[in-house]
C-alpha positions, 0 to 999 in steps of 0.5 A: 621377661623371665620369672621374677621373685614374687612377681606372680603373686597377688597384689597386696590389696587382694591377699588374705589378711595376716592370720586369716584362715581358709574357710572350710564352710565356704569350700563345702558351700560349693556343693550346696546346689547339688544337695539332692544328689549328695544325699543319694551318694551319702545313703549309698555310702552308708549302705555300703559301709553297713553291708561291709561289716556283715562279712565278719559276722558271717565268718564267725558263724562259719568258724563257731557253728558251721565247721565245728558242728558240720552244719552244711546249711549254715555253711551254705547260707554264710558263704552265699551271704559273703558272695552277696555282700561282695556283689552288692558292695561292688555295685553300690561302689560303682553307682556312688563313684559315678554320682560323686564324679558328676557332682565333682565335675559340676562343682569344678565347672561352676568354680571355673566359670565363677572365677572367669566371670569375676575376672571379666568384671575386674576392670583394667587396673587389676590386669595392669598389676597382675601378670597374665601367666599368674591368672592362667595359673590360678584358673588352670593349675590351682583349680586343676589341682583341686579337681581330685579333692572335689571329685573324689576326696569328699566322698572318700572322707564320708566313705571312710568315716562311715566305714570306720563308724560301722566297723567300730560298732561291729567291733564293740558288739563282738568285744568291747575290751579288744575294741578299746585296745585297738583304739590306743594309737588313735589320738597319736595318729590324729595329733601327728596328722594335724601337725603334718597337715600344717606343714604341707599346707605351707609348702603347697602354697609356696609351691603354687606361687612358684609355679605361677611365677614360672607360668608367667615367665613362660607366658612372657618369654615364649610369646612372639614379642618375648622371643623377639626381645630375647633374641635381639637383646642376646638374652636367650642363655640368661633366660634359660639359666633363670628358667632352670633355676626357678624350675629346680626350686619348683622341683625341690618344693614338689619333693618337699610337698610329697615327702612332708610327714612321710616318716611319721606316716611310715611309723604309724603304718608300721604300728598299725601292722603290728596291732593284729598280732598284738590283738591275737595275743590279747584275744588268746589270753582272754580266751584262755581265761574263759575256757567255756567261750562265753566271752571271746570265742575263736570265731569272735577273734577271727571276725574281730581281726577281719574288722580290725584289718578293715578299720586300720586301712580306713583310718589310714585313708582318712588321715591321708585324705585329711592331708590332701584336704590340707594341701587343697585348702591352700589352693582354695584360698588362692582361688578365693582370693580372686573371687573376693577381689573387689569389683571396682567398676560395676552397674549401680543398682538403679543404672539406666540402659541407654539405647545407642540409637538415641544417644547424641554423644555429648560428653562432659568432664566436671572437675575430674581428677584421677590417680592411678592405684599406688601412684603418688601424683594424680594423672588428671587434676581438675579437668573440665571439658565438653565434647559437643555431640556430632563433632570431632574433638582431639586431645594432644600433648606430650607423653604422660600428659594425661591423654590416654587416661582421659580416654580410659575415663570416657570409656569407664575403664577407670572411675574418676577419683573426684568429679564426674563424667556425663554422656548426654547428661547421664553420669557414666556411673549411672549407665549400665556397662553394656549400654555404655560399651554399645554407645562408645566404640574404642580403638586403642593404639595396642591392637589385639586380634583373636586367634581366629579367622578374619571374619570371626575377629570382626564378628566379635564386635557384632556376632550377627553381622552379615558378610556384606556388613563385614565387607562394608566396614573393611572398605571404610577401613581400607583393608577389604582389598588386602583381605580378599588377596589372602588365600582364604579371604575372610576365612583366613586365620589370624595368628596369635595376636595378629602376627600374620599381619603387619602393624598397619593391617592389624590396626585397620582390622581393629578399626573395621571391627569398631566401625561394624558396631556403629557406636554413636561415639568413636574414641580413637586412641592413636588408632592410626599410629601404625599407618604410613602417611599415604595410607593414613591420608587415604583413610582420612576421607573414609574415617570422616565419612564414618565419623559423620553424624557421630561424636569422635574423640581422637587422642593424637600423636601426629598432629596432621591427623587432627588438622580438621578437628572441630576442637583441640584440647592441649594437655600437660601434667594432667590439665588442659592448658589450651583449647581451640581449632588447629589454626587458632592454636598455631596462631597463638604461638603457645604449647600447641604451636611448639608441638606443631613445629616439632611434628612438622620437623619429624614429618620432614626428617622421616622418609615417607612420613611414617612406618609402612603398613 
């Protein structure tokens, strides 16, 4: 429910190794597809910087030539030159900003899509170990915070760097002695900036982890389920206090991030402000020692101060940008952690694309074992089973016996730790994921509906499905009449996670969505668990019709739903302990017979035999 310390952080196997540093080259590689545009931006920046240093030389001409000698022509073209420089520099700046912003937004788009695409292929195991709020924080908060760096900071570095270089060249051309004096404080500034940058990077990483924790807590606490749990458990005040504490910690980290190194930068800024006055002092002494003005002239001194006044802000800007980059490196590192997370389930190089129309649906487990990541005991051990094509096979057993895990492996949501699983003789690892998903339709006990219309939810399975096909699937799932009774029929919007519908109605919509795909293999993981007995019995004939000609695997809690299954496999502690039909297993008097007795007792005890739909 509420944020827990460290709960939003990456699983240990997805974090950078101790001492591993952010890869700046990798960050710069994001710009590689836009090299041509960046070269254009670079040329514009260099041209603008070169034009910018012309102004002090024009000022020197005005002070040393035009005014003392009353040269109106020199004054006119010098002033005209100053105006032209300003206009051209402004035009170049606007063009450069437009191009660099377009490149930056394109890089942001590529990065967001890369992370989203990578996460889509991460597999179920990753999402069972990572909270949704943490994932959203990486995609929106971290990448969003990187936007300023990607869209403007990189060009600002080049712009300031080119400005500093051009200014130094011009200053040396004016007087090398004054230039050396102006650079005295530069090593101190660089050292101080590196030290502040390290501090800020550490603070920013901690801040983003805390923000991810807070985001995950909000995601959990303010969902419909979270609100119901908090209110019914009387935990609203406690959750508010926890949120307040975490929010205060985040605010403190924000202050620390903002203020890190501010005093050092203030000292440097003050020092830079004193240099023009000290330069006048040194320049005056040089002028006094050379009264003929062959070295330093008044115009040279004025021009030099103008260049110096543009140099120091450029240097200061470079140092500030360097700190921004240091802070952003922590964000890039967090995002790269996701991009570097291994994709455990993906297409093999020689994977075969099966045509669902030609799939018979025979599934086989050969000495399959599976252990969940981080678990000590295996969930499945030495499982051998055959699901005949076109028949109904049911998996039953107590909670934790391995039924759902077996279903996950059939759909290749996990890879077996040992052994292999085949579909029509093809190892699942040698079948493309797309064709496997088209061949095996899955309906789980935890129904998920998109925040969209009923029709859009159904067409998520088949975007090209016609209205008649939607209605046919819904009739099979016994939900068509209810949908038609809604204010807008199939155009009615389903609330977040389907909370405008009851559990049974959501379950039937999910069934209709899978039936619409018409897969040759149907995997039902307690798919009728939310239906009452009357609705379940009404649907049984329709489901039997839908299952005719295809392989059906039912993971059942209520044994009444699998009474007519062709084969029932009883599981216990990750192993199959009994096989047979319903009548055969009851007659044996073993574990299944005991489960049947308990199921019959529950049916008798619960009025109506189940929850209402």
